[in-house]
N, C-alpha and C positions, 0 to 999 in steps of 0.2 A: 177089378177096378174099372171105373169109367172116367170119361172126360168131363164130369160135372163139377170138378174142383180144380183149382190151379195146381195144387199139390195133393197127392194122396200117397202116403207111405204106410205099408202094412208089414208088420213082423220084421222090421229092419234089424239085422244083426251085423255088427262089424267087430272082428277080433283082431288084436295085435298080439300074436303069440298066445299066451294063456289068459290075457286080459280081454274081457268083452267091453270095449269102449261104448258100444250101443248094444242093448240086449232086448230085442223084441219090441222096438218102438213102433207105435201107430201114430200118425200125424196127418191132419187134414187142414188145408187152407182153402176155404171156399172162394170162388171168384168174387172180387170186390171187397174182400175182408182184409183186415190187418191182424195177423196172428203173432203172438210173442212166444219165443222159445226161451225159457228161464231155467237157470240151474247154476249151482256152484261150479268152481273150476273142477274139471274132470268128470262132469256130469254127462258129457257126450254131445254138447251143443255144436262144437266146432266140427266134429266128425260128421254129424248130421248135415250141417251146412255144406261141407265138402262133398258129401254123397249126392246132394241135389245138383251139383255141377259136374258130377262124374269124376271128381278128383279122388274119390274113395269109392271102391266097388264093394257092394254088399256081399257078405258071406252067405246070408240068408235074407229072405223077404223080397218085397217088390216095391219099386218106386216109379211113380208116374208124375210127370211134370208137364202141364199144359197139353195133356192128352198123349204125350210121348213116353214110351217106356225107356227107363235108364237101366244100364248104360248104353244099350244098343242105339237108341235114338237121341243121344245126348247132344249131338251137333245141332239137330233141329230144335231141340228145347232151348239150348243156349242162345240161338238166334232170336228167340222171342222173349227172353228174360234179360233183366238188368241185374248186375251184381256189384254191390258196393263193399269192398273188402274192409276189414278192420284196420289193416296197416295202410298208411298213405303211400301210394306208389305213383304219384303224379310226377311228371317230368318238370323239374324245377328250372330247367334251362329255357322252357317255353312259356309263353303267356297263357292266360286263362283261355282265350279264344283258340290259340294254337293247340292246346291240349285237347279241346273239344273237336277241333278239325281232324286231328290225327285219328281219334276214335270214331268219328263219322265215317272215315274211310274203312277202319277196321270192322265196324258194324255194317259195312256195305250199304250205308244210306245212299240212295240214288243221287247223282250229281245235282239234279235239279231241285232236290229237297234239302240239301245240306245246310244252306243258309237259314232256311226256315227252322230246321231242327235245332241248330245252334242257338238261334234267337229264342226259341221256346224254352230250351234248357237254361239259358242265362236268365230269362225272366222268372222261371220257377225257383231258381236258386238265389234270386235277387243279387245277381252279379253283373248286371249289364254295365254298370259304371266302372267295373274292374276288368273288363274284357282285355285291355291292353297291358295289365299288370303281370309281371313275372310271378310265377307261383311262389317263389321264395320271399315275395313281398306281402303275401297274404297272411292273415291271422289263422290260428288253428281252426276256428269256426268257418271261415271262408273256404279254407282248403277242404274241410269236410263237406261243405255245400257243393263245392266243385266236383268232388268225387261222386256225389249223388247225381248232379247234373250230367256228368259223363255217362253214368249208367242209364240215363233216360233218353239219350240222343235218338235211339231207334224206336221210340214209343213202345217200350216193352209192355206186355200184358202182366208181367210178374216182376217184382223187385225183391231181391234178397239183400237184406241189410245186416251185416255182421258187426255187432257192437257199434252202431252208427255214431254214438256220442261219447265213446270211451275217451277219457283224458281231457274232456272239455269242462270248462267251469259252468256253474248252473245257469248263468244268464245266456251263454252261447247255446247250451243244451236246449233252452226254451225256444231259441230261434230255429233249431233243427226240428223240434217238435212241430212247430208251425208249418215247416216245409213238408213234413211227413203227412200232416193233416191235409195239405193242399193236394198231395198225390192221391189220397183216398177220394177226394171229390172228383178227380179225373178218372176214377174207376180202376186204378192200378191195384192189383192184388199184392199184398206185402207179407213177407215172412221176416221177422226181425228177431235176431238173438241179442239179448242184453242181460247185464247183471244189475242194471238200474231198475229196481222194482217199481219205483214211482213212474218211470217212463212207460213200463208195460201197463200199469194201471190206468194211466192217462190216455194212451194211444190205442191199445189193442182191443179188438172185439172179443177175442178169446185168447187164452194163454195155455201153454203146455209147460208144466213144471217138471223138470227132469232131475233125477238123482241116481247116481251109479248106473247110468246108461238106460234107465227106464223112465217112462212117464208116470209120475205119482199123482198128478191131478191135471184135469183138462176142463176148461169151461170159461165163461165170461168172468172177468175179475170180480165183479160184485157178487156173483153167485158163489164163487169159491170163498170169498170172505165170509158170507153169511153161513155157508155150510161148515167151515172149519174154525172160524174165529168168532162167530156171532157179530152182533152190531156194535157192541160196546166192550171196552176193556177197562180194567182197573189197574192203574200204575201205582205200585207200592215202592216207596223209597225208604232207605234205612241202612244200617250197618250190615256188613257181610253176614253176621249171625242172624240178624232180623230177616234178611232176604232168604237165607237157608230155611228159616222157620216158615216163612210164607210159602216157599216151594213145597215143603213137606205137607203143609195144610192143603195146598192145591192138589197134590197127589192123592191124599186121603179122600178128598171130596170129588175127585174125578174132573177137576178143572184143568184144561190145558194152560200151560204157562210158558213164558220165555224170559230168560235173563237178558237184560239190556244194560250192561255196565253197572251203574249204581242203582238199578231198579229191577223189579220183577213185574212183568205184565201178566195179569190173570185174564184169560180169554174165555169167551163162550158163555159167560154167566148172564149177559144181557140184563144187568141190574140185580141179579140174585146173589151176587158175590158179597158176602158179609165181611168185608175188610175195609179198613180205612185207607183211602188212597185217592188219587186223581182219576176221574172218569175221562176217557177219551174214545174217539171213534176208531174202530179197528181198520186195518189196511191190508194190502196184499203182502207186504213184508212180513206181517204176523203169520200169514198162511205159509209163506216160503220157509220161514224159520221152523215152524211146527213140522212141516213135511220133510224138510231136508236136514234139519238139525244144524244148519250152518248160518252164521251171521253174514251179512252183506259185506263185501270187500270195501 
């Protein structure tokens, strides 16, 4: 491995007893790119994210972050990366600005640069007017933006986002997407684990879809959609018996399909599917369900 990418993982294996949580994973995050790590619960996403901060030590394989080998050089790597955890661990007894100041010390931002670093982070997260607010006075979206701002104080080259919009309503999620887009314009490399498929399709240059500890597909979202689901799907509605009949027809003719509650989506036909139904554009969720066999939570 070389230092040409922000993250390079090769053959990563992590076992917990007889269970292989991650089983031979390869993963690459080029400098300046946003890469999404997708998968159902138990796919190995959290274990992978923890390995990138040396909280989990590989049983096999090699991990390099920002040119540093892990776990031996994890301290140096952590000093140059920002980490935004899934769980909110902000100090609710402090203000927004005080939370950032504490971490400016922890990140060893030089004394003469702390004020500038805090102002930059507040501006990025659109929290300048809430600097004096206690954390417990903030909305869920504001708290999540503060977590991201905190991870950016030391101007990291790489940002790890673990489920950055989990538990947020769609409108607030859109605000976080705009923030992540701004980070990309500043040249920050991003690895983001998420189970919101629309989020990955909207934000990521490439995605790695995981299932049972393995990568089952890697590539740009639109390329994966074309390769696995085609450009157009036929959505057929009807009774359970009708949907079962449609699924049987799809199997006989070799058409990929997925059941979505009261309908069956026939994929990959690109207009050649001879069934009555509504035509729609395929998406990354179609690919996810086809490859993992699981619906989105």
